[in-house]
PDB file as gemmi writes it, atoms N, CA and C in Angstrom:
CRYST1    1.000    1.000    1.000  90.00  90.00  90.00 P 1                      
ATOM      1  N   MET A   1       0.998  -1.000   0.031  1.00  0.00           N  
ATOM      2  CA  MET A   1       0.303  -0.199  -0.215  1.00  0.00           C  
ATOM      3  C   MET A   1       0.977   1.382   0.046  1.00  0.00           C  
ATOM      4  N   TRP A   2       0.808   2.443  -0.616  1.00  0.00           N  
ATOM      5  CA  TRP A   2       1.347   3.339  -0.706  1.00  0.00           C  
ATOM      6  C   TRP A   2       1.408   4.491   0.519  1.00  0.00           C  
ATOM      7  N   LYS A   3       2.405   4.588   0.922  1.00  0.00           N  
ATOM      8  CA  LYS A   3       2.167   5.472   1.822  1.00  0.00           C  
ATOM      9  C   LYS A   3       2.368   7.136   1.605  1.00  0.00           C  
ATOM     10  N   THR A   4       1.818   7.971   2.516  1.00  0.00           N  
ATOM     11  CA  THR A   4       1.610   9.183   2.122  1.00  0.00           C  
ATOM     12  C   THR A   4       3.500   9.933   2.458  1.00  0.00           C  
ATOM     13  N   LEU A   5       3.637  10.893   1.791  1.00  0.00           N  
ATOM     14  CA  LEU A   5       4.641  11.463   2.114  1.00  0.00           C  
ATOM     15  C   LEU A   5       4.929  11.794   3.363  1.00  0.00           C  
ATOM     16  N   TRP A   6       3.802  12.162   4.172  1.00  0.00           N  
ATOM     17  CA  TRP A   6       4.173  12.765   5.727  1.00  0.00           C  
ATOM     18  C   TRP A   6       5.009  11.230   6.402  1.00  0.00           C  
ATOM     19  N   HIS A   7       4.247  10.202   6.055  1.00  0.00           N  
ATOM     20  CA  HIS A   7       4.388   8.858   6.327  1.00  0.00           C  
ATOM     21  C   HIS A   7       6.018   8.733   6.154  1.00  0.00           C  
ATOM     22  N   ARG A   8       6.336   8.883   4.689  1.00  0.00           N  
ATOM     23  CA  ARG A   8       7.505   8.688   4.741  1.00  0.00           C  
ATOM     24  C   ARG A   8       8.506   9.498   5.364  1.00  0.00           C  
ATOM     25  N   LEU A   9       8.401  10.947   5.541  1.00  0.00           N  
ATOM     26  CA  LEU A   9       9.370  11.779   5.910  1.00  0.00           C  
ATOM     27  C   LEU A   9       9.518  11.546   7.475  1.00  0.00           C  
ATOM     28  N   CYS A  10       8.739  10.954   8.367  1.00  0.00           N  
ATOM     29  CA  CYS A  10       8.633  10.546   9.676  1.00  0.00           C  
ATOM     30  C   CYS A  10       8.993   9.083   9.823  1.00  0.00           C  
ATOM     31  N   GLU A  11       8.624   8.228   9.007  1.00  0.00           N  
ATOM     32  CA  GLU A  11       8.931   6.926   9.712  1.00  0.00           C  
ATOM     33  C   GLU A  11      10.629   6.668   9.991  1.00  0.00           C  
ATOM     34  N   SER A  12      11.091   6.153  10.556  1.00  0.00           N  
ATOM     35  CA  SER A  12      12.324   5.713  11.076  1.00  0.00           C  
ATOM     36  C   SER A  12      13.282   5.006  10.066  1.00  0.00           C  
ATOM     37  N   ARG A  13      14.477   5.370  10.038  1.00  0.00           N  
ATOM     38  CA  ARG A  13      15.576   4.674   9.090  1.00  0.00           C  
ATOM     39  C   ARG A  13      16.093   3.236   9.573  1.00  0.00           C  
ATOM     40  N   ALA A  14      16.675   2.599   8.833  1.00  0.00           N  
ATOM     41  CA  ALA A  14      17.523   1.499   9.634  1.00  0.00           C  
ATOM     42  C   ALA A  14      18.512   1.887  10.850  1.00  0.00           C  
ATOM     43  N   ASP A  15      18.645   2.843  10.700  1.00  0.00           N  
ATOM     44  CA  ASP A  15      19.590   3.246  11.764  1.00  0.00           C  
ATOM     45  C   ASP A  15      18.991   3.789  13.051  1.00  0.00           C  
ATOM     46  N   GLY A  16      17.709   3.785  13.119  1.00  0.00           N  
ATOM     47  CA  GLY A  16      16.982   4.662  14.059  1.00  0.00           C  
ATOM     48  C   GLY A  16      16.932   5.785  14.061  1.00  0.00           C  
ATOM     49  N   ARG A  17      17.425   6.565  13.149  1.00  0.00           N  
ATOM     50  CA  ARG A  17      17.041   8.132  13.038  1.00  0.00           C  
ATOM     51  C   ARG A  17      16.000   8.297  12.082  1.00  0.00           C  
ATOM     52  N   ARG A  18      15.400   9.385  12.511  1.00  0.00           N  
ATOM     53  CA  ARG A  18      14.211   9.847  11.704  1.00  0.00           C  
ATOM     54  C   ARG A  18      14.857  10.924  10.520  1.00  0.00           C  
ATOM     55  N   PRO A  19      14.260  11.050   9.465  1.00  0.00           N  
ATOM     56  CA  PRO A  19      14.841  12.029   8.389  1.00  0.00           C  
ATOM     57  C   PRO A  19      14.708  13.202   8.517  1.00  0.00           C  
ATOM     58  N   LEU A  20      13.723  13.674   9.383  1.00  0.00           N  
ATOM     59  CA  LEU A  20      13.241  14.990   9.691  1.00  0.00           C  
ATOM     60  C   LEU A  20      13.508  15.010  11.347  1.00  0.00           C  
ATOM     61  N   GLY A  21      13.643  14.614  12.044  1.00  0.00           N  
ATOM     62  CA  GLY A  21      14.034  14.615  13.493  1.00  0.00           C  
ATOM     63  C   GLY A  21      12.725  14.274  14.167  1.00  0.00           C  
ATOM     64  N   GLY A  22      12.737  14.227  15.521  1.00  0.00           N  
ATOM     65  CA  GLY A  22      11.771  13.584  16.313  1.00  0.00           C  
ATOM     66  C   GLY A  22      10.177  14.672  16.310  1.00  0.00           C  
ATOM     67  N   ARG A  23      10.599  16.191  16.087  1.00  0.00           N  
ATOM     68  CA  ARG A  23       9.810  17.031  16.239  1.00  0.00           C  
ATOM     69  C   ARG A  23       8.686  17.052  15.182  1.00  0.00           C  
ATOM     70  N   LEU A  24       8.998  16.655  13.936  1.00  0.00           N  
ATOM     71  CA  LEU A  24       7.613  16.367  13.159  1.00  0.00           C  
ATOM     72  C   LEU A  24       7.002  14.996  13.442  1.00  0.00           C  
ATOM     73  N   ALA A  25       7.539  14.024  13.981  1.00  0.00           N  
ATOM     74  CA  ALA A  25       7.096  12.958  14.142  1.00  0.00           C  
ATOM     75  C   ALA A  25       5.907  13.571  15.302  1.00  0.00           C  
ATOM     76  N   GLY A  26       6.543  14.033  16.314  1.00  0.00           N  
ATOM     77  CA  GLY A  26       5.466  14.216  17.313  1.00  0.00           C  
ATOM     78  C   GLY A  26       4.357  15.497  16.779  1.00  0.00           C  
ATOM     79  N   LEU A  27       4.769  16.206  15.840  1.00  0.00           N  
ATOM     80  CA  LEU A  27       3.775  17.009  15.604  1.00  0.00           C  
ATOM     81  C   LEU A  27       2.837  16.245  14.747  1.00  0.00           C  
ATOM     82  N   ARG A  28       3.074  15.308  14.227  1.00  0.00           N  
ATOM     83  CA  ARG A  28       1.953  14.312  13.380  1.00  0.00           C  
ATOM     84  C   ARG A  28       1.461  13.776  14.437  1.00  0.00           C  
ATOM     85  N   GLY A  29       1.606  13.269  15.727  1.00  0.00           N  
ATOM     86  CA  GLY A  29       0.531  12.612  16.731  1.00  0.00           C  
ATOM     87  C   GLY A  29      -0.350  13.622  17.210  1.00  0.00           C  
ATOM     88  N   ARG A  30       0.104  15.097  16.838  1.00  0.00           N  
ATOM     89  CA  ARG A  30      -0.750  16.071  17.579  1.00  0.00           C  
ATOM     90  C   ARG A  30      -1.822  16.541  16.695  1.00  0.00           C  
ATOM     91  N   LEU A  31      -1.325  16.583  15.151  1.00  0.00           N  
ATOM     92  CA  LEU A  31      -2.315  17.033  14.297  1.00  0.00           C  
ATOM     93  C   LEU A  31      -3.199  15.715  13.797  1.00  0.00           C  
ATOM     94  N   ALA A  32      -2.803  14.769  13.833  1.00  0.00           N  
ATOM     95  CA  ALA A  32      -4.026  13.399  14.116  1.00  0.00           C  
ATOM     96  C   ALA A  32      -5.037  13.170  14.896  1.00  0.00           C  
ATOM     97  N   GLY A  33      -4.954  14.446  15.995  1.00  0.00           N  
ATOM     98  CA  GLY A  33      -5.993  14.476  17.407  1.00  0.00           C  
ATOM     99  C   GLY A  33      -7.054  15.524  16.482  1.00  0.00           C  
ATOM    100  N   LEU A  34      -6.667  16.419  15.645  1.00  0.00           N  
ATOM    101  CA  LEU A  34      -7.126  17.452  15.302  1.00  0.00           C  
ATOM    102  C   LEU A  34      -8.465  16.776  14.204  1.00  0.00           C  
ATOM    103  N   ARG A  35      -7.952  15.815  13.508  1.00  0.00           N  
ATOM    104  CA  ARG A  35      -8.939  15.410  12.240  1.00  0.00           C  
ATOM    105  C   ARG A  35     -10.115  14.559  12.632  1.00  0.00           C  
ATOM    106  N   THR A  36     -10.763  14.992  13.675  1.00  0.00           N  
ATOM    107  CA  THR A  36     -12.054  14.149  13.995  1.00  0.00           C  
ATOM    108  C   THR A  36     -13.153  14.223  13.503  1.00  0.00           C  
ATOM    109  N   ASP A  37     -12.928  15.379  12.326  1.00  0.00           N  
ATOM    110  CA  ASP A  37     -14.257  15.370  11.569  1.00  0.00           C  
ATOM    111  C   ASP A  37     -14.653  14.811  10.759  1.00  0.00           C  
ATOM    112  N   LYS A  38     -15.447  13.533  10.760  1.00  0.00           N  
ATOM    113  CA  LYS A  38     -15.808  12.245  10.219  1.00  0.00           C  
ATOM    114  C   LYS A  38     -17.046  12.565   9.234  1.00  0.00           C  
ATOM    115  N   GLY A  39     -17.743  13.648   9.373  1.00  0.00           N  
ATOM    116  CA  GLY A  39     -19.376  13.848   8.534  1.00  0.00           C  
ATOM    117  C   GLY A  39     -19.928  15.245   8.895  1.00  0.00           C  
ATOM    118  N   MET A  40     -20.784  15.210   7.994  1.00  0.00           N  
ATOM    119  CA  MET A  40     -21.441  16.679   8.336  1.00  0.00           C  
ATOM    120  C   MET A  40     -22.235  17.255   9.360  1.00  0.00           C  
ATOM    121  N   THR A  41     -22.113  18.307   9.961  1.00  0.00           N  
ATOM    122  CA  THR A  41     -23.138  18.513  11.321  1.00  0.00           C  
ATOM    123  C   THR A  41     -24.408  18.753  10.979  1.00  0.00           C  
ATOM    124  N   THR A  42     -25.344  19.255  11.866  1.00  0.00           N  
ATOM    125  CA  THR A  42     -26.483  19.231  11.640  1.00  0.00           C  
ATOM    126  C   THR A  42     -26.918  20.596  10.492  1.00  0.00           C  
ATOM    127  N   SER A  43     -25.815  21.721  10.626  1.00  0.00           N  
ATOM    128  CA  SER A  43     -26.248  22.961  10.024  1.00  0.00           C  
ATOM    129  C   SER A  43     -25.552  22.493   8.632  1.00  0.00           C  
ATOM    130  N   GLU A  44     -25.096  21.512   8.204  1.00  0.00           N  
ATOM    131  CA  GLU A  44     -24.557  20.886   7.003  1.00  0.00           C  
ATOM    132  C   GLU A  44     -25.516  20.070   6.378  1.00  0.00           C  
ATOM    133  N   TYR A  45     -26.365  19.322   6.923  1.00  0.00           N  
ATOM    134  CA  TYR A  45     -27.511  18.970   6.936  1.00  0.00           C  
ATOM    135  C   TYR A  45     -28.517  19.263   6.434  1.00  0.00           C  
ATOM    136  N   ALA A  46     -28.997  20.630   7.132  1.00  0.00           N  
ATOM    137  CA  ALA A  46     -30.206  21.462   6.680  1.00  0.00           C  
ATOM    138  C   ALA A  46     -29.953  22.149   5.340  1.00  0.00           C  
ATOM    139  N   VAL A  47     -28.603  22.581   5.072  1.00  0.00           N  
ATOM    140  CA  VAL A  47     -27.969  23.470   3.930  1.00  0.00           C  
ATOM    141  C   VAL A  47     -28.170  22.541   2.883  1.00  0.00           C  
ATOM    142  N   GLY A  48     -27.815  20.996   2.842  1.00  0.00           N  
ATOM    143  CA  GLY A  48     -27.654  20.470   2.102  1.00  0.00           C  
ATOM    144  C   GLY A  48     -28.904  19.891   1.429  1.00  0.00           C  
ATOM    145  N   THR A  49     -30.055  19.753   2.608  1.00  0.00           N  
ATOM    146  CA  THR A  49     -31.428  19.490   2.396  1.00  0.00           C  
ATOM    147  C   THR A  49     -32.250  20.651   1.461  1.00  0.00           C  
ATOM    148  N   ILE A  50     -31.946  21.794   1.738  1.00  0.00           N  
ATOM    149  CA  ILE A  50     -32.704  22.449   1.453  1.00  0.00           C  
ATOM    150  C   ILE A  50     -31.930  22.769   0.163  1.00  0.00           C  
ATOM    151  N   ALA A  51     -30.849  22.582  -0.397  1.00  0.00           N  
ATOM    152  CA  ALA A  51     -30.385  22.797  -1.943  1.00  0.00           C  
ATOM    153  C   ALA A  51     -30.815  21.430  -2.465  1.00  0.00           C  
ATOM    154  N   ALA A  52     -31.594  20.549  -1.758  1.00  0.00           N  
ATOM    155  CA  ALA A  52     -31.725  19.282  -2.889  1.00  0.00           C  
ATOM    156  C   ALA A  52     -33.024  19.734  -3.031  1.00  0.00           C  
ATOM    157  N   CYS A  53     -33.856  20.152  -2.169  1.00  0.00           N  
ATOM    158  CA  CYS A  53     -35.477  20.511  -2.338  1.00  0.00           C  
ATOM    159  C   CYS A  53     -35.449  21.417  -3.559  1.00  0.00           C  
ATOM    160  N   GLY A  54     -34.709  22.660  -3.270  1.00  0.00           N  
ATOM    161  CA  GLY A  54     -34.979  23.742  -4.542  1.00  0.00           C  
ATOM    162  C   GLY A  54     -33.821  22.802  -5.692  1.00  0.00           C  
ATOM    163  N   PHE A  55     -33.477  22.426  -5.949  1.00  0.00           N  
ATOM    164  CA  PHE A  55     -32.803  21.433  -6.849  1.00  0.00           C  
ATOM    165  C   PHE A  55     -34.172  20.147  -7.299  1.00  0.00           C  
ATOM    166  N   ALA A  56     -34.664  19.986  -6.630  1.00  0.00           N  
ATOM    167  CA  ALA A  56     -35.904  18.858  -6.803  1.00  0.00           C  
ATOM    168  C   ALA A  56     -37.208  20.034  -7.608  1.00  0.00           C  
ATOM    169  N   ALA A  57     -37.226  21.272  -6.785  1.00  0.00           N  
ATOM    170  CA  ALA A  57     -38.526  21.880  -7.504  1.00  0.00           C  
ATOM    171  C   ALA A  57     -38.181  22.352  -9.114  1.00  0.00           C  
ATOM    172  N   VAL A  58     -36.962  22.875  -8.967  1.00  0.00           N  
ATOM    173  CA  VAL A  58     -36.393  23.472 -10.402  1.00  0.00           C  
ATOM    174  C   VAL A  58     -36.601  22.222 -11.657  1.00  0.00           C  
ATOM    175  N   LEU A  59     -36.073  21.039 -11.184  1.00  0.00           N  
ATOM    176  CA  LEU A  59     -36.568  19.940 -12.299  1.00  0.00           C  
ATOM    177  C   LEU A  59     -37.655  19.521 -12.283  1.00  0.00           C  
ATOM    178  N   TYR A  60     -38.564  19.886 -11.305  1.00  0.00           N  
ATOM    179  CA  TYR A  60     -40.390  19.110 -11.367  1.00  0.00           C  
ATOM    180  C   TYR A  60     -40.575  20.231 -12.510  1.00  0.00           C  
ATOM    181  N   LYS A  61     -40.212  21.533 -12.508  1.00  0.00           N  
ATOM    182  CA  LYS A  61     -40.758  22.262 -12.889  1.00  0.00           C  
ATOM    183  C   LYS A  61     -40.348  22.427 -14.507  1.00  0.00           C  
ATOM    184  N   VAL A  62     -39.332  21.935 -14.562  1.00  0.00           N  
ATOM    185  CA  VAL A  62     -38.732  21.802 -16.197  1.00  0.00           C  
ATOM    186  C   VAL A  62     -39.346  20.399 -16.902  1.00  0.00           C  
ATOM    187  N   VAL A  63     -39.390  19.731 -16.030  1.00  0.00           N  
ATOM    188  CA  VAL A  63     -39.889  18.079 -16.405  1.00  0.00           C  
ATOM    189  C   VAL A  63     -41.556  18.495 -16.982  1.00  0.00           C  
ATOM    190  N   THR A  64     -42.179  19.190 -15.987  1.00  0.00           N  
ATOM    191  CA  THR A  64     -43.285  19.001 -16.508  1.00  0.00           C  
ATOM    192  C   THR A  64     -43.712  20.151 -17.287  1.00  0.00           C  
ATOM    193  N   SER A  65     -43.012  21.136 -17.807  1.00  0.00           N  
ATOM    194  CA  SER A  65     -43.356  22.021 -18.876  1.00  0.00           C  
ATOM    195  C   SER A  65     -43.780  21.411 -20.369  1.00  0.00           C  
ATOM    196  N   ASP A  66     -44.441  22.499 -20.981  1.00  0.00           N  
ATOM    197  CA  ASP A  66     -45.374  21.700 -21.928  1.00  0.00           C  
ATOM    198  C   ASP A  66     -44.024  21.207 -23.092  1.00  0.00           C  
ATOM    199  N   ALA A  67     -43.086  22.014 -23.398  1.00  0.00           N  
ATOM    200  CA  ALA A  67     -42.068  21.488 -24.262  1.00  0.00           C  
ATOM    201  C   ALA A  67     -41.644  20.168 -23.680  1.00  0.00           C  
ATOM    202  N   VAL A  68     -40.974  20.207 -22.941  1.00  0.00           N  
ATOM    203  CA  VAL A  68     -40.342  18.646 -21.831  1.00  0.00           C  
ATOM    204  C   VAL A  68     -41.452  18.060 -22.301  1.00  0.00           C  
ATOM    205  N   SER A  69     -42.643  17.999 -21.712  1.00  0.00           N  
ATOM    206  CA  SER A  69     -43.530  16.998 -21.819  1.00  0.00           C  
ATOM    207  C   SER A  69     -44.080  16.032 -23.080  1.00  0.00           C  
ATOM    208  N   LYS A  70     -44.111  17.219 -23.972  1.00  0.00           N  
ATOM    209  CA  LYS A  70     -44.389  16.818 -25.236  1.00  0.00           C  
ATOM    210  C   LYS A  70     -43.234  16.056 -25.935  1.00  0.00           C  
ATOM    211  N   GLY A  71     -41.870  16.406 -25.577  1.00  0.00           N  
ATOM    212  CA  GLY A  71     -41.141  15.721 -26.166  1.00  0.00           C  
ATOM    213  C   GLY A  71     -41.039  14.134 -25.580  1.00  0.00           C  
ATOM    214  N   LEU A  72     -41.160  14.212 -24.456  1.00  0.00           N  
ATOM    215  CA  LEU A  72     -40.935  13.210 -23.919  1.00  0.00           C  
ATOM    216  C   LEU A  72     -42.327  11.902 -24.197  1.00  0.00           C  
ATOM    217  N   GLN A  73     -43.309  12.565 -24.373  1.00  0.00           N  
ATOM    218  CA  GLN A  73     -44.370  11.841 -24.934  1.00  0.00           C  
ATOM    219  C   GLN A  73     -44.222  11.408 -26.855  1.00  0.00           C  
ATOM    220  N   ALA A  74     -43.470  12.202 -27.314  1.00  0.00           N  
ATOM    221  CA  ALA A  74     -43.298  11.733 -28.440  1.00  0.00           C  
ATOM    222  C   ALA A  74     -41.803  10.650 -28.606  1.00  0.00           C  
ATOM    223  N   LEU A  75     -40.899  10.671 -27.434  1.00  0.00           N  
ATOM    224  CA  LEU A  75     -40.015   9.726 -27.436  1.00  0.00           C  
ATOM    225  C   LEU A  75     -40.252   8.728 -27.172  1.00  0.00           C  
ATOM    226  N   ILE A  76     -41.396   8.488 -26.242  1.00  0.00           N  
ATOM    227  CA  ILE A  76     -42.028   7.036 -25.956  1.00  0.00           C  
ATOM    228  C   ILE A  76     -42.873   7.135 -26.641  1.00  0.00           C  
ATOM    229  N   GLY A  77     -43.574   7.364 -27.792  1.00  0.00           N  
ATOM    230  CA  GLY A  77     -44.619   7.459 -28.744  1.00  0.00           C  
ATOM    231  C   GLY A  77     -43.805   6.431 -29.740  1.00  0.00           C  
ATOM    232  N   LYS A  78     -42.492   7.224 -30.356  1.00  0.00           N  
ATOM    233  CA  LYS A  78     -41.474   6.465 -31.113  1.00  0.00           C  
ATOM    234  C   LYS A  78     -41.057   4.955 -30.793  1.00  0.00           C  
ATOM    235  N   ALA A  79     -40.842   5.165 -29.537  1.00  0.00           N  
ATOM    236  CA  ALA A  79     -40.357   3.823 -29.190  1.00  0.00           C  
ATOM    237  C   ALA A  79     -41.530   2.665 -29.095  1.00  0.00           C  
ATOM    238  N   LEU A  80     -42.839   3.015 -28.675  1.00  0.00           N  
ATOM    239  CA  LEU A  80     -43.614   2.174 -28.632  1.00  0.00           C  
ATOM    240  C   LEU A  80     -44.196   1.755 -29.935  1.00  0.00           C  
ATOM    241  N   ASP A  81     -43.889   2.717 -30.901  1.00  0.00           N  
ATOM    242  CA  ASP A  81     -44.182   2.197 -32.418  1.00  0.00           C  
ATOM    243  C   ASP A  81     -42.842   1.546 -33.465  1.00  0.00           C  
ATOM    244  N   ALA A  82     -42.018   1.427 -32.464  1.00  0.00           N  
ATOM    245  CA  ALA A  82     -40.948   0.767 -33.253  1.00  0.00           C  
ATOM    246  C   ALA A  82     -41.124  -0.381 -33.747  1.00  0.00           C  
ATOM    247  N   GLN A  83     -40.257  -1.105 -34.967  1.00  0.00           N  
ATOM    248  CA  GLN A  83     -40.427  -2.447 -35.340  1.00  0.00           C  
ATOM    249  C   GLN A  83     -39.352  -3.108 -35.011  1.00  0.00           C  
ATOM    250  N   PHE A  84     -39.550  -4.289 -34.803  1.00  0.00           N  
ATOM    251  CA  PHE A  84     -38.321  -5.141 -34.201  1.00  0.00           C  
ATOM    252  C   PHE A  84     -37.974  -6.048 -35.519  1.00  0.00           C  
TER     253      PHE A  84                                                      
END                                                                             
């Protein structure tokens, strides 16, 4: 499995020394604790839901318009009248 650049820089060499010293390795441990955001918060869900509802409303208006409705009816009519 591929290692990230950060892991390559911080892993120990055969002689026991680390390429960039112990400070970066310690920093890696501290930064790992800060990355605890694993999903969306309630406010992000709310914004996402509102955006999805808005998109659904626009899509509904487009699909139920006369031009699109007639085009879909013509397409379905041609598909049903096709000879095999």
